[in-house]
C-alpha positions in Angstrom: 17.8 7.6 5.6 15.6 4.4 6.2 14.5 2.2 3.3 10.8 2.7 2.6 8.7 -0.4 2.8 6.3 0.3 0.1 3.1 -1.6 0.8 1.1 0.1 -1.9 3.4 -1.2 -4.7 3.6 -4.7 -3.1 -0.4 -4.7 -2.8 -0.8 -3.8 -6.5 1.8 -6.6 -7.5 0.0 -9.1 -5.4 -3.4 -8.2 -6.7 -2.4 -8.2 -10.3 -0.9 -11.7 -9.8 -4.3 -13.1 -9.0 -6.3 -11.8 -12.0 -5.5 -14.6 -14.5 -5.8 -17.3 -11.8 -9.3 -16.0 -10.9 -10.3 -16.0 -14.6 -9.2 -19.6 -15.0 -11.1 -20.7 -12.0 -14.1 -18.8 -12.9 -14.2 -20.4 -16.3 -14.0 -23.9 -14.6 -16.7 -23.4 -11.9 -18.9 -20.7 -13.3 -18.4 -18.1 -10.8 -15.8 -15.8 -9.5 -14.9 -15.5 -5.7 -17.4 -13.5 -3.8 -16.7 -11.0 -1.0 -19.6 -9.6 1.1 -18.7 -6.4 3.1 -21.6 -5.6 5.6 -21.7 -2.0 6.7 -24.0 -0.5 9.2 -24.4 3.3 9.4 -22.7 6.3 7.8 -19.2 6.5 9.3 -17.2 8.4 6.6 -14.0 6.6 7.3 -15.7 3.1 7.0 -17.4 4.3 3.8 -14.0 5.1 2.4 -12.6 1.9 3.3 -15.5 0.0 1.8 -15.1 1.8 -1.5 -11.4 0.9 -1.6 -12.3 -2.8 -1.0 -14.9 -2.7 -3.7 -12.4 -1.0 -6.2 -9.9 -3.7 -5.4 -12.5 -6.5 -6.0 -13.3 -4.9 -9.4 -9.7 -4.8 -10.5 -9.2 -8.5 -9.5 -12.4 -9.9 -10.8 -13.9 -10.6 -7.4 -17.7 -10.4 -7.0 -18.6 -7.6 -4.5 -21.8 -8.7 -2.8 -21.9 -6.5 0.2 -24.8 -4.6 1.8 -25.1 -1.1 3.4 -27.7 -1.1 6.3 -29.1 1.9 8.0 -27.6 3.0 11.4 -30.8 2.1 13.3 -30.6 -1.6 12.2 -31.1 -3.9 15.2 -28.7 -6.5 16.4 -31.1 -9.2 15.4 -31.4 -7.9 11.7 -27.6 -7.7 11.4 -27.4 -11.1 12.8 -30.0 -12.3 10.1 -28.0 -10.8 7.3 -24.7 -12.6 8.6 -26.6 -16.0 8.7 -28.0 -15.5 5.2 -24.5 -14.7 3.9 -23.2 -17.8 5.5 -25.8 -19.9 3.5 -25.1 -18.1 0.2 -23.2 -20.2 -2.1 -21.8 -17.3 -4.1 -20.2 -15.7 -1.0 -16.6 -17.0 0.1 -15.7 -14.1 2.3 -17.7 -12.0 4.9 -16.5 -8.9 6.4 -18.4 -6.8 9.1 -17.0 -3.4 8.7 -15.9 -1.9 12.1 -16.6 0.2 14.0 -20.3 -0.6 14.3 -23.0 1.8 15.8 -22.7 1.8 19.6 -26.0 0.0 20.1 -24.7 -3.1 18.3 -22.4 -5.8 19.9 -19.7 -6.3 17.5 -18.1 -9.4 19.3 -21.4 -11.5 19.2 -21.9 -10.6 15.7 -18.4 -11.5 14.5 -18.8 -14.8 16.1 -21.9 -15.6 14.0 -19.6 -15.6 10.8 -18.9 -18.9 9.4 -15.1 -19.4 10.2 -14.4 -20.6 6.9 -15.9 -17.4 5.3 -14.3 -15.1 7.9 -12.4 -12.8 5.5 -11.0 -10.6 8.3 -9.6 -13.5 10.2 -11.2 -12.3 13.5 -13.5 -15.3 14.3 -12.5 -17.0 17.7 -11.9 -20.3 15.7 -9.4 -18.6 13.3 -7.7 -16.8 16.2 -7.5 -20.2 18.0 -6.0 -21.9 14.8 -3.4 -19.1 14.8 -2.5 -19.7 18.4 -2.1 -23.3 17.8 -0.1 -22.9 14.5 -2.9 -24.7 12.4 -4.1 -23.6 8.9 -6.7 -21.0 8.7 -7.8 -17.5 7.7 -5.3 -15.0 9.2 -6.1 -11.6 10.6 -5.5 -9.2 7.8 -3.2 -6.5 9.2 -0.8 -8.6 11.0 -0.6 -10.9 7.8 0.1 -7.9 5.7 2.9 -6.9 8.0 4.4 -10.3 7.8 4.1 -10.3 4.0 5.8 -6.9 3.7 8.7 -8.0 6.0 9.1 -11.2 3.9 9.0 -9.2 0.6 11.9 -7.0 1.7 13.9 -9.9 3.0 14.1 -8.6 6.5 15.6 -11.2 8.8 13.4 -12.1 11.8 14.8 -15.2 13.5 16.4 -14.2 16.8 15.2 -10.5 16.7 13.4 -8.8 19.4 10.1 -6.8 18.7 8.0 -4.4 20.7 4.4 -4.2 19.8 2.6 -0.9 20.8 -0.9 -2.0 21.4 -2.6 -5.2 22.5 -5.8 -5.3 20.5 -7.4 -8.4 19.0 -7.1 -6.7 15.5 -3.5 -6.2 15.5 -1.5 -6.5 18.6 -2.3 -9.9 19.8 -2.3 -11.7 16.5 1.0 -10.1 15.2 2.7 -11.2 18.4 1.7 -14.8 17.6 2.8 -14.4 14.1 6.2 -13.0 15.2 6.6 -15.9 17.7 6.1 -18.3 14.8 8.9 -16.7 12.9 11.3 -17.1 15.8 10.9 -13.5 17.0 10.9 -12.5 20.7 7.9 -10.2 21.0 7.1 -7.8 24.0 3.8 -6.0 24.2 3.5 -2.5 25.4 0.3 -0.5 26.3 -1.0 2.5 28.2 0.1 1.1 31.5 3.7 0.2 30.4 6.4 1.9 32.5 9.6 3.3 31.0 8.2 3.0 27.4 10.9 4.7 25.6 13.5 2.5 27.2 11.7 -0.4 26.2 11.0 0.5 22.6 14.5 1.5 22.0 15.7 -2.1 22.8 13.6 -3.4 19.9 15.0 -4.6 16.6 11.6 -4.4 15.2 8.9 -1.8 16.5 5.2 -2.1 15.5 2.9 0.9 16.4 -0.7 0.1 16.5 -2.4 2.5 19.1 -4.0 5.2 17.1 -2.2 8.2 18.5 -0.8 10.6 16.0 3.0 10.7 15.9 3.3 9.1 19.3 6.7 7.5 18.6 9.6 10.0 18.3 13.2 9.4 17.5 14.1 9.1 21.1 11.9 5.9 21.1 13.6 4.1 18.3 16.7 2.0 18.1 19.0 3.2 15.3 18.9 0.8 12.3 15.6 -0.9 13.5 12.6 -1.8 11.4 9.6 0.5 12.3 6.2 -0.6 11.2 3.4 2.0 11.5 -0.2 0.6 11.6 -1.8 3.9 12.7 -4.1 5.9 10.5 -4.9 9.1 12.1 -6.8 12.0 10.6 -5.3 15.4 11.9 -6.3 18.9 10.9 -4.0 20.9 8.7 -2.0 23.9 10.0 -4.1 27.2 9.9 -7.2 25.6 8.9 -5.8 23.7 5.9 -6.9 20.3 4.7 -6.8 17.4 7.1 -4.3 14.7 6.4 -3.5 11.1 7.3 -0.6 10.5 9.7 0.6 7.5 11.4 1.6 6.6 15.1 5.2 7.2 14.2 6.7 10.7 13.7 7.9 9.8 10.2 10.0 12.9 9.8 11.9 12.4 12.9 12.2 8.6 12.7 13.1 8.1 9.0 16.7 9.3 9.4 17.6 6.8 11.9 15.5 3.7 11.4 16.8 0.9 9.0 13.4 0.5 7.4 10.0 2.1 7.8 6.5 2.1 6.5 4.8 5.3 5.3 1.4 6.4 6.2 -0.5 6.4 3.8 0.9 3.8 1.5 2.4 1.3 3.9 0.2 -1.3 5.8 -3.1 0.0 4.8 -3.0 -1.4 1.2 -1.6 -4.7 2.6 -4.6 -5.1 4.8 -7.0 -4.8 1.9 -4.9 -7.3 -0.1 -4.8 -9.8 2.8 -8.7 -9.5 3.0 -8.9 -10.4 -0.7 -6.4 -13.2 -0.4 -8.5 -14.6 2.5 -11.5 -14.6 0.3 -9.7 -16.3 -2.4 -8.4 -18.9 -0.1 -11.8 -19.7 1.1 -13.0 -19.8 -2.6 -10.3 -22.2 -3.6 -10.9 -24.4 -0.6 -14.7 -24.6 -1.2 -14.1 -25.4 -5.0 -11.7 -28.3 -4.0 -14.2 -29.6 -1.5 -17.0 -29.5 -4.2 -14.9 -31.4 -6.7 -13.1 -33.9 -4.7 -15.0 -37.3 -4.6 
């Protein structure tokens, strides 16, 4: 059976490791790091994600400074909120919770966030820094994947990877991070031909397409590392409770993979933790700027 890459346990370890450090910094500068999550509307999944982030902030001693705006909030009003958070000296990280209501343009709103407060690492400036190999805030889910691989000492240099999905949230940035780690990545998507043949060639397979149990055992190279980014809610059998499943058919793939992430408890907790680490990094950089002559 595959080794389980336990993102939940690693996330708890990383978060606990920051608590005393945050307390020391707060005593020195008079305030803790501040994360502002801006949520528009009443999407139940988004509300659950925001609650998880707020609880994690509370555990670590990070101030949660977010706002929940009505669904009908206009583009101009959301933009005004973002610009105000940019200027707020107590806010170190800003996250606009996606998806937004359909009448709002997420791309233009994300571009308004101060790149140095971009807790989600999705601003064009930070994506450009990633592409150029420069320091900057990194996209949270891809950064969480890389941190998990490093924690389990999975060798990367010289390996091949197939990334299912080409979104700006996961697919494209994880490809750049893998390249920087001397991996040879290939991207697959809805127009890819002979998909199973391609995925079976991968030493590392990353699925981030949002299709429940898309990847079966016939698509996986024996002994490979399988990373499941998908979080899909499916109805239970015969009217039972809905449950979360990934893009990987875990039961079928676990016996042949070398390592695999579960859903839930794999990449999701690492994404939240990288969001908090981005906020802490922004806080630390701003503290240094304020105290350096």
